C-alpha positions in Angstrom: 0.0 0.0 0.0 1.4 3.4 -1.0 1.8 6.3 1.4 1.1 9.9 0.8 4.9 10.3 0.2 4.7 7.7 -2.6 1.9 9.8 -4.2 4.0 13.0 -3.8 7.0 11.3 -5.3 5.0 10.1 -8.3 3.4 13.5 -8.9 6.9 15.1 -8.7 8.2 12.7 -11.4 5.2 13.4 -13.6 5.4 17.2 -13.3 9.2 17.5 -13.6 9.3 15.9 -17.0 6.0 17.2 -18.4 7.3 20.5 -19.8 10.3 18.9 -21.4 8.1 16.3 -23.0 5.8 18.9 -24.5 8.7 20.9 -25.9 10.3 17.8 -27.4 7.0 16.8 -29.0 6.5 20.2 -30.5 10.0 20.0 -32.0 9.3 16.5 -33.3 6.3 17.9 -35.1 8.6 19.8 -37.5 7.7 23.3 -36.6 9.7 24.8 -39.6 7.4 22.8 -42.0 4.4 24.2 -40.2 5.7 27.7 -40.6 6.5 27.0 -44.3 2.9 25.8 -44.9 1.5 29.0 -43.3 3.8 31.2 -45.4 3.0 29.3 -48.6 -0.7 30.1 -47.8 0.3 33.7 -47.4 -0.4 33.6 -43.6 1.5 35.0 -40.6 1.6 33.5 -37.1 -1.7 35.0 -36.3 -3.4 33.4 -39.3 -3.7 36.7 -41.0 -2.7 37.4 -44.6 0.8 38.7 -45.1 0.9 42.5 -45.6 1.9 44.5 -47.6 0.3 42.8 -50.6 1.9 43.0 -54.0 -0.5 45.8 -54.8 0.7 48.1 -52.0 4.3 47.0 -51.5 6.6 50.0 -51.8 9.3 47.7 -53.1 7.7 47.7 -56.5 8.1 51.5 -56.6 11.8 51.3 -55.8 14.9 51.0 -58.0 15.7 47.8 -56.0 12.8 46.1 -57.8 14.8 46.1 -61.0 12.7 44.8 -63.9 9.6 44.6 -61.7 9.7 48.3 -60.8 6.2 49.8 -61.2 5.0 46.4 -62.4 3.4 44.9 -59.3 0.5 43.5 -61.4 2.8 41.8 -63.8 4.7 40.3 -60.9 1.5 39.0 -59.4 0.5 37.4 -62.7 4.0 35.8 -63.1 3.9 34.6 -59.5 0.5 32.9 -60.0 2.1 30.9 -62.8 5.4 29.9 -61.0 3.9 29.5 -57.5 0.2 28.8 -58.0 -1.9 28.9 -54.8 -2.9 25.5 -53.4 -4.6 24.1 -50.3 -2.1 23.2 -47.6 -1.4 19.6 -46.9 -2.1 19.5 -43.1 -3.2 22.9 -41.8 -6.1 23.3 -44.2 -5.5 26.9 -45.2 -7.4 28.0 -48.3 -5.2 28.9 -51.3 -3.9 32.4 -51.0 -5.2 35.2 -53.2 -3.2 36.6 -56.1 -2.1 39.7 -54.3 -0.9 37.9 -51.1 2.8 37.1 -50.9 4.1 33.8 -49.8 7.8 34.6 -49.6 8.9 31.6 -51.7 10.4 32.3 -55.1 13.5 30.2 -54.9 12.7 28.6 -51.6 15.8 30.0 -49.9 14.0 31.8 -47.2 11.6 28.9 -46.5 14.6 26.5 -46.4 16.4 28.8 -43.9 13.6 28.5 -41.2 14.6 26.6 -38.1 13.3 25.8 -34.7 15.5 24.9 -31.7 14.9 24.2 -28.1 16.2 26.8 -25.7 16.2 27.3 -22.0 13.1 29.5 -22.4 11.2 27.2 -24.8 11.5 27.2 -28.6 13.3 29.7 -30.8 12.0 30.0 -34.3 13.8 32.1 -36.9 15.8 32.1 -40.1 19.5 31.4 -40.5 21.8 31.4 -43.5 19.7 33.5 -45.9 21.1 37.0 -46.5 17.7 38.6 -47.1 16.0 37.2 -43.9 16.5 40.5 -42.1 14.7 42.4 -44.8 11.8 40.0 -44.8 11.6 40.1 -41.0 11.6 43.9 -41.1 8.9 44.1 -43.8 6.6 41.4 -42.4 7.5 41.3 -38.7 8.6 38.5 -36.4 5.0 37.3 -36.5 5.9 35.3 -39.6 7.6 32.8 -37.3 4.6 32.4 -35.0 2.2 29.5 -34.9 -1.2 30.4 -36.2 -4.4 29.3 -34.4 -4.7 26.6 -37.1 -1.1 25.4 -36.4 -1.8 25.4 -32.7 -5.0 23.3 -33.2 -3.0 20.9 -35.4 -0.3 20.5 -32.9 -2.7 20.1 -30.0 -4.8 17.5 -31.8 -2.3 15.5 -33.8 0.9 15.7 -31.7 0.3 16.9 -28.1 -2.9 15.0 -27.3 -1.4 11.6 -28.2 1.9 12.5 -26.5 0.3 13.7 -23.3 -1.9 10.5 -23.2 1.1 8.3 -23.7 3.1 10.3 -21.0 0.4 9.9 -18.4 -0.2 6.2 -19.3 3.5 5.6 -18.6 2.7 6.6 -15.0 -0.4 4.5 -14.8 -2.8 7.3 -15.4 -5.4 7.2 -18.1 -6.9 10.3 -19.6 -10.2 10.4 -21.4 
């Protein structure tokens, strides 16, 4: 027969490893791929469309735009051909509109997205792509956030099974 001290010991074991288990499971879920799917759909970490749109992006009025200067509409039409909008594979975002950017012409920015475990949780960002800073400045750090759809996906498909398995390991069954 167990004592109250045995119960306390069990609860301490359960609680001490729980946060780590959650972080590890989120990382196993391939957070960069989730972020890439959001961006491909033209969504930020709040689930909102990326802004500025092609129609109102000051870039297309600058010399930096090169052959696309003052040709945002032509760029939009070209982009629809080379990167046609599509429904995401697991988050279920509707295809983006023609004027909504997705930040993936060559894929370099998307490929540079990482997620690592830190002492404070998970750090998501971009590394190794020279224009990441410009993209972050234009669209904000919110591009690396997890949208409500991404959080629902993680909760339902990754965390719920992991939490159930974790508690089952300690003889607890959740319904």
